[in-house]
GUVO-690006 format. One record per residue (C-alpha): residue number from 1; residue in three letters; x, y, z. Coordinates in Angstrom, 1 decimal, padded with zeros to 4 digits. Layout:
N
VEXMI   k   r   east  north     up
VEXMI NUM Ala      X      Y      Z
...
REM end
This chain:
296
VEXMI   k   r   east  north     up
VEXMI   1 Met  000.0  000.0  000.0
VEXMI   2 Leu  001.4  003.4 -001.0
VEXMI   3 Tyr  000.3  006.7  000.5
VEXMI   4 Ala  000.9  010.2 -000.9
VEXMI   5 Tyr  001.8  013.0  001.5
VEXMI   6 Pro  002.7  016.5  000.5
VEXMI   7 Lys  005.1  017.7  003.2
VEXMI   8 Leu  004.9  021.5  003.1
VEXMI   9 Ser  007.8  022.4  005.4
VEXMI  10 Lys  010.7  020.8  007.3
VEXMI  11 Trp  009.1  021.3  010.7
VEXMI  12 Asp  005.8  019.5  010.2
VEXMI  13 Phe  004.0  018.3  013.3
VEXMI  14 Ser  000.9  016.9  011.5
VEXMI  15 Tyr -001.5  019.4  013.0
VEXMI  16 Phe  000.6  022.5  012.3
VEXMI  17 Arg  003.9  023.5  010.8
VEXMI  18 Phe  006.6  026.0  011.8
VEXMI  19 Leu  008.5  028.4  009.4
VEXMI  20 Gly  006.8  027.4  006.2
VEXMI  21 Ser  006.8  029.0  002.7
VEXMI  22 Gly  004.2  031.2  001.1
VEXMI  23 Leu  001.1  029.8 -000.6
VEXMI  24 Gly  002.7  029.8 -004.1
VEXMI  25 Asn  005.5  027.6 -003.0
VEXMI  26 Leu  003.3  025.3 -001.0
VEXMI  27 Leu  001.1  024.5 -003.9
VEXMI  28 Phe  003.9  022.7 -005.8
VEXMI  29 Pro  004.2  019.6 -003.6
VEXMI  30 Trp  000.5  019.5 -003.1
VEXMI  31 Ala -000.2  019.6 -006.9
VEXMI  32 Arg  002.5  016.9 -007.6
VEXMI  33 Ser  001.0  014.7 -004.9
VEXMI  34 Ile -002.6  014.8 -006.4
VEXMI  35 Leu -001.2  014.2 -009.9
VEXMI  36 Ala  000.8  011.2 -008.7
VEXMI  37 Ser -002.2  009.9 -006.7
VEXMI  38 Gln -004.3  009.9 -009.8
VEXMI  39 Lys -001.5  008.3 -012.0
VEXMI  40 Tyr -000.4  005.6 -009.6
VEXMI  41 Gly -003.5  005.0 -007.5
VEXMI  42 Leu -002.0  006.3 -004.2
VEXMI  43 Thr -004.1  006.9 -001.1
VEXMI  44 Arg -003.8  010.6 -000.2
VEXMI  45 Ile -002.9  011.9  003.2
VEXMI  46 Ser -004.1  015.4  004.0
VEXMI  47 Pro -001.3  018.1  003.9
VEXMI  48 Thr -000.7  020.2  007.0
VEXMI  49 Trp -001.7  023.7  005.7
VEXMI  50 Ser -001.7  025.5  009.1
VEXMI  51 Gln  001.6  027.1  009.9
VEXMI  52 Ile  003.3  029.6  012.3
VEXMI  53 Lys  005.3  032.3  010.7
VEXMI  54 Val  007.2  035.2  012.3
VEXMI  55 Gly  008.1  037.3  009.2
VEXMI  56 Pro  004.6  038.5  008.3
VEXMI  57 Ile  004.0  039.5  011.9
VEXMI  58 Leu  007.2  041.5  012.1
VEXMI  59 Arg  006.4  043.2  008.7
VEXMI  60 Arg  002.8  043.8  010.0
VEXMI  61 Glu  001.3  042.3  006.8
VEXMI  62 Ala -002.4  042.2  006.6
VEXMI  63 Asp -002.3  038.5  005.7
VEXMI  64 Leu -000.3  036.7  008.4
VEXMI  65 Arg -000.3  033.5  006.2
VEXMI  66 Phe -001.2  031.1  008.9
VEXMI  67 Tyr -003.4  029.2  006.4
VEXMI  68 Phe -005.5  027.5  009.1
VEXMI  69 Asp -008.9  028.4  007.6
VEXMI  70 Leu -008.3  028.2  003.9
VEXMI  71 Phe -009.3  024.6  003.0
VEXMI  72 Asp -012.0  022.1  003.9
VEXMI  73 Lys -011.1  018.6  004.8
VEXMI  74 Asn -011.1  016.3  001.8
VEXMI  75 Pro -013.3  013.3  002.6
VEXMI  76 His -011.1  011.2  000.4
VEXMI  77 Glu -007.9  012.0  002.3
VEXMI  78 Ile -006.6  010.6  005.6
VEXMI  79 Ser -006.5  013.2  008.3
VEXMI  80 Gly -006.6  013.8  012.0
VEXMI  81 Ile -005.3  011.2  014.5
VEXMI  82 Ile -005.2  008.5  011.8
VEXMI  83 Lys -002.9  010.7  009.7
VEXMI  84 Leu -000.6  011.2  012.7
VEXMI  85 Phe -000.6  007.5  013.4
VEXMI  86 Tyr  000.3  006.6  009.8
VEXMI  87 Leu  003.1  009.2  009.6
VEXMI  88 Leu  004.6  007.8  012.8
VEXMI  89 Lys  004.2  004.2  011.9
VEXMI  90 Tyr  005.2  003.8  008.3
VEXMI  91 Ser  008.5  004.5  006.6
VEXMI  92 Ser  008.7  007.3  004.0
VEXMI  93 Val  010.3  007.5  000.6
VEXMI  94 Thr  010.8  010.4 -001.8
VEXMI  95 Glu  008.6  010.8 -004.9
VEXMI  96 Asp  011.5  009.5 -007.0
VEXMI  97 Tyr  010.4  006.1 -005.6
VEXMI  98 Leu  007.5  006.2 -008.0
VEXMI  99 Val  009.8  006.4 -011.1
VEXMI 100 Asn  011.8  003.4 -009.8
VEXMI 101 Leu  008.6  001.6 -009.0
VEXMI 102 Lys  007.4  002.0 -012.6
VEXMI 103 Ser  010.7  000.7 -013.8
VEXMI 104 Gly  010.4 -002.4 -011.7
VEXMI 105 Ile  013.5 -001.7 -009.5
VEXMI 106 Tyr  011.7 -002.2 -006.3
VEXMI 107 Pro  010.4 -005.8 -006.0
VEXMI 108 His  008.6 -005.4 -002.7
VEXMI 109 Arg  005.7 -003.3 -003.9
VEXMI 110 Lys  003.3 -004.6 -001.3
VEXMI 111 Glu  005.2 -002.9  001.5
VEXMI 112 Thr  003.3  000.0  003.1
VEXMI 113 Lys  005.2  003.3  002.5
VEXMI 114 Ile  004.5  007.0  002.5
VEXMI 115 Val  005.6  008.8 -000.6
VEXMI 116 Val  006.6  012.3  000.5
VEXMI 117 Phe  006.3  015.2 -001.9
VEXMI 118 Glu  008.4  018.1 -000.9
VEXMI 119 Gly  009.8  021.4 -002.2
VEXMI 120 Leu  009.6  023.1 -005.6
VEXMI 121 Lys  011.3  020.3 -007.6
VEXMI 122 Asp  010.9  021.1 -011.3
VEXMI 123 Tyr  008.3  023.9 -010.7
VEXMI 124 Phe  005.5  023.5 -013.3
VEXMI 125 Asn  007.4  021.1 -015.7
VEXMI 126 Ser  005.7  017.9 -014.5
VEXMI 127 Met  002.2  019.5 -014.5
VEXMI 128 Ile  002.4  022.0 -017.4
VEXMI 129 Ser -000.6  020.4 -019.3
VEXMI 130 Lys -002.6  019.6 -016.1
VEXMI 131 His -003.7  023.1 -015.2
VEXMI 132 Ala -007.5  022.4 -015.6
VEXMI 133 Phe -007.3  019.3 -013.4
VEXMI 134 Ile -005.3  021.1 -010.7
VEXMI 135 Tyr -007.5  024.1 -010.8
VEXMI 136 Asp -010.6  021.9 -010.3
VEXMI 137 Glu -008.9  020.0 -007.4
VEXMI 138 Leu -008.0  023.3 -005.7
VEXMI 139 Leu -011.5  024.7 -005.9
VEXMI 140 Lys -012.9  021.4 -004.4
VEXMI 141 Ile -011.0  022.0 -001.2
VEXMI 142 Thr -011.2  025.8 -001.0
VEXMI 143 Arg -013.7  027.1  001.6
VEXMI 144 Asn -016.5  029.1  000.0
VEXMI 145 Glu -015.5  032.4  001.8
VEXMI 146 His -012.3  032.3 -000.2
VEXMI 147 Lys -014.0  032.0 -003.6
VEXMI 148 Lys -015.6  035.5 -003.6
VEXMI 149 Gly -013.1  036.8 -006.2
VEXMI 150 Leu -014.2  034.2 -008.7
VEXMI 151 Asn -017.4  036.2 -009.2
VEXMI 152 Tyr -015.8  039.6 -009.6
VEXMI 153 Asp -016.1  041.2 -013.0
VEXMI 154 Phe -012.5  041.6 -014.3
VEXMI 155 Arg -013.6  042.0 -018.0
VEXMI 156 Lys -011.8  044.8 -019.8
VEXMI 157 Ser -009.3  045.5 -017.0
VEXMI 158 Ile -005.7  044.9 -015.9
VEXMI 159 Ser -004.8  043.0 -012.7
VEXMI 160 Val -001.4  043.6 -011.2
VEXMI 161 His  000.4  041.6 -008.6
VEXMI 162 Ile  003.0  043.6 -006.7
VEXMI 163 Arg  005.1  041.3 -004.4
VEXMI 164 Leu  007.1  043.1 -001.7
VEXMI 165 Gly  007.2  041.1  001.6
VEXMI 166 Asp  009.7  038.4  000.9
VEXMI 167 Phe  012.1  040.4 -001.3
VEXMI 168 Ile  014.6  041.7  001.2
VEXMI 169 Gly  017.4  044.1  000.1
VEXMI 170 Gly  015.8  045.8 -002.8
VEXMI 171 His  015.2  042.8 -005.1
VEXMI 172 Ala  011.5  043.5 -005.6
VEXMI 173 Thr  010.3  044.6 -009.1
VEXMI 174 Pro  010.7  048.4 -009.2
VEXMI 175 Met  007.5  050.5 -009.0
VEXMI 176 Gln  008.5  052.4 -012.1
VEXMI 177 Trp  008.5  049.2 -014.2
VEXMI 178 Tyr  004.8  048.6 -013.2
VEXMI 179 Ile  004.0  052.2 -014.1
VEXMI 180 Asp  005.7  052.1 -017.5
VEXMI 181 Thr  004.3  048.7 -018.3
VEXMI 182 Leu  000.7  049.7 -017.4
VEXMI 183 Asn  001.0  052.9 -019.5
VEXMI 184 Lys  002.4  050.9 -022.5
VEXMI 185 Leu -000.4  048.3 -022.3
VEXMI 186 Arg -003.1  051.0 -022.1
VEXMI 187 Ala -001.6  052.9 -025.0
VEXMI 188 Ala -001.3  049.7 -027.0
VEXMI 189 Val -004.9  048.7 -026.7
VEXMI 190 Gly -006.1  052.3 -027.1
VEXMI 191 Gln -008.1  052.3 -023.9
VEXMI 192 Glu -007.6  053.5 -020.3
VEXMI 193 Leu -008.5  050.1 -018.9
VEXMI 194 Pro -009.3  050.0 -015.1
VEXMI 195 Ile -006.3  048.7 -013.1
VEXMI 196 Tyr -006.7  046.5 -010.0
VEXMI 197 Ile -003.7  046.1 -007.7
VEXMI 198 Phe -003.1  043.1 -005.5
VEXMI 199 Ser -000.2  043.4 -003.1
VEXMI 200 Asp  001.3  042.5  000.3
VEXMI 201 Gly  002.8  046.0  000.5
VEXMI 202 Thr  001.3  049.0  002.3
VEXMI 203 Asn -000.6  051.7  000.4
VEXMI 204 Glu  002.4  054.0  000.9
VEXMI 205 Glu  004.7  051.5 -000.6
VEXMI 206 Ile  002.7  051.0 -003.8
VEXMI 207 Met  001.4  054.6 -003.9
VEXMI 208 Pro  003.3  055.4 -007.2
VEXMI 209 Val  001.2  052.8 -009.0
VEXMI 210 Leu -002.0  053.6 -007.1
VEXMI 211 Arg -001.8  057.2 -008.4
VEXMI 212 Leu -002.4  056.1 -012.0
VEXMI 213 Pro -005.9  057.1 -013.3
VEXMI 214 His -008.7  054.6 -012.7
VEXMI 215 Thr -006.5  052.4 -010.4
VEXMI 216 Ser -007.7  050.8 -007.2
VEXMI 217 Arg -006.5  048.2 -004.8
VEXMI 218 Leu -008.3  044.9 -004.3
VEXMI 219 Thr -008.2  042.2 -001.8
VEXMI 220 Phe -010.7  039.4 -001.0
VEXMI 221 Gly -009.4  038.7  002.5
VEXMI 222 Ser -006.8  036.0  002.2
VEXMI 223 Ser -003.9  034.9  000.0
VEXMI 224 Leu -005.9  032.1 -001.4
VEXMI 225 Ala -008.9  034.3 -002.2
VEXMI 226 Asp -006.6  036.8 -003.9
VEXMI 227 Leu -004.8  034.1 -005.9
VEXMI 228 Leu -008.1  032.8 -007.2
VEXMI 229 Ala -009.2  036.3 -008.1
VEXMI 230 Leu -006.0  036.9 -009.9
VEXMI 231 Ser -006.5  033.7 -011.9
VEXMI 232 Lys -009.6  035.4 -013.3
VEXMI 233 Ala -007.7  038.5 -014.5
VEXMI 234 His -008.4  039.7 -018.0
VEXMI 235 His -004.8  040.8 -018.4
VEXMI 236 Leu -002.2  040.1 -015.8
VEXMI 237 Ile  001.1  041.9 -014.8
VEXMI 238 Gly  003.2  039.7 -012.5
VEXMI 239 Ser  006.1  040.2 -010.1
VEXMI 240 Ala  009.5  038.9 -011.1
VEXMI 241 Gly  010.3  035.5 -009.5
VEXMI 242 Ser  006.9  035.3 -007.6
VEXMI 243 Thr  005.4  031.9 -007.6
VEXMI 244 Phe  002.2  033.5 -006.5
VEXMI 245 Ser  002.0  035.4 -009.8
VEXMI 246 Gln  003.0  032.3 -011.6
VEXMI 247 Trp  000.2  030.2 -010.1
VEXMI 248 Ala -002.3  032.9 -011.1
VEXMI 249 Ser -001.0  032.8 -014.6
VEXMI 250 Phe -000.8  029.0 -014.8
VEXMI 251 Leu -004.4  028.6 -013.6
VEXMI 252 Gly -005.9  031.5 -015.5
VEXMI 253 Arg -004.0  031.4 -018.8
VEXMI 254 Met -004.7  035.0 -019.6
VEXMI 255 Pro -002.3  037.4 -021.5
VEXMI 256 Val  000.5  038.1 -019.0
VEXMI 257 Ile  003.5  040.5 -018.8
VEXMI 258 Trp  006.6  039.8 -016.7
VEXMI 259 Pro  009.6  042.0 -016.0
VEXMI 260 Lys  012.6  041.1 -018.2
VEXMI 261 Gly  014.2  037.9 -016.8
VEXMI 262 Gly  011.4  037.6 -014.2
VEXMI 263 Leu  009.6  034.6 -015.6
VEXMI 264 Thr  011.1  031.5 -014.0
VEXMI 265 Gln  009.7  029.2 -016.7
VEXMI 266 His  007.2  029.4 -019.6
VEXMI 267 Leu  003.8  028.2 -018.6
VEXMI 268 Tyr  001.7  028.3 -021.8
VEXMI 269 Asp  002.9  025.3 -023.8
VEXMI 270 Asp  000.0  025.6 -026.3
VEXMI 271 Lys -000.2  029.5 -026.6
VEXMI 272 Pro  003.3  030.9 -025.9
VEXMI 273 Gln  002.4  034.3 -027.5
VEXMI 274 Leu  000.2  035.0 -024.5
VEXMI 275 Glu  003.1  035.4 -022.1
VEXMI 276 Ile  005.9  037.9 -022.6
VEXMI 277 Glu  008.8  039.5 -020.7
VEXMI 278 Cys  009.2  043.2 -021.3
VEXMI 279 Ala  011.8  045.7 -020.1
VEXMI 280 Gln  010.9  049.3 -019.3
VEXMI 281 Asp  012.4  050.6 -022.5
VEXMI 282 Glu  011.2  047.8 -024.7
VEXMI 283 Lys  008.2  047.6 -027.1
VEXMI 284 Met  005.7  044.8 -026.6
VEXMI 285 Pro  005.5  042.2 -029.5
VEXMI 286 Glu  002.8  043.0 -032.1
VEXMI 287 Asp  001.1  039.5 -031.8
VEXMI 288 Phe  000.8  040.1 -028.0
VEXMI 289 Ile -000.7  043.6 -028.6
VEXMI 290 Ser -003.2  042.1 -031.1
VEXMI 291 Ile -004.4  039.6 -028.5
VEXMI 292 Cys -004.8  042.3 -025.9
VEXMI 293 Lys -006.8  044.5 -028.4
VEXMI 294 Leu -009.2  041.7 -029.0
VEXMI 295 Asn -009.6  041.3 -025.2
VEXMI 296 Ala -010.1  045.0 -024.6
REM end
């Protein structure tokens, strides 16, 4: 018997975790675990979403990212005291075990083991064509109060994700890049499309962008709610290196603009013209502009 367990951080105590990553990073082992469970017939063990983090408290972020109330229990997953019992009783193996199992290297396949999915691994590579299935599975476990953004009307608008909190030492995407990119996109489509800002920064920190005409800040109460709302963006402008922005793009598959060098990997295998990287002094590709004009 094989079980699939997404281990979301090193210090995992079954009911809560200590010093975990942000939601974007946590979704990678979770997604790989559900895909492997489907492929190999593994029994799923519920991940430990709840975590204790000090950074967001020290930075006085609105979302402390404790994640204790984001998801419902999946009735098809092992949880609670039985989960703790299994994690303590059975030996664990890495997800590479499944590749070896398929190759027939492990003869004792009837042994009970827990296959642990951990870390970023290959980012989206192993799931690049499974976005619809992953989106559906994510919505199944999301509590209703975090789905409010799915009903918001983002038609004929631009959504922007400005990530600040985890970029210490000035590595965040410059505010001027967002301003220049928004102005270029509006000029390209010939309309002053409304702009919606999603950010973990304060109003003062993102004020240069908020001062643009017809621009407002949006939040739906949690990181998950905002991620789902961003996945419904009509046009998306992402933060360099942000897995949160990347998940919104991966799930939503809308036209998206990244800072130059800011896209960790290409996410649209079937429609690569929908995602571009653009420097402040660079023109946007004509085929991308054509798509945006059709959307506007």
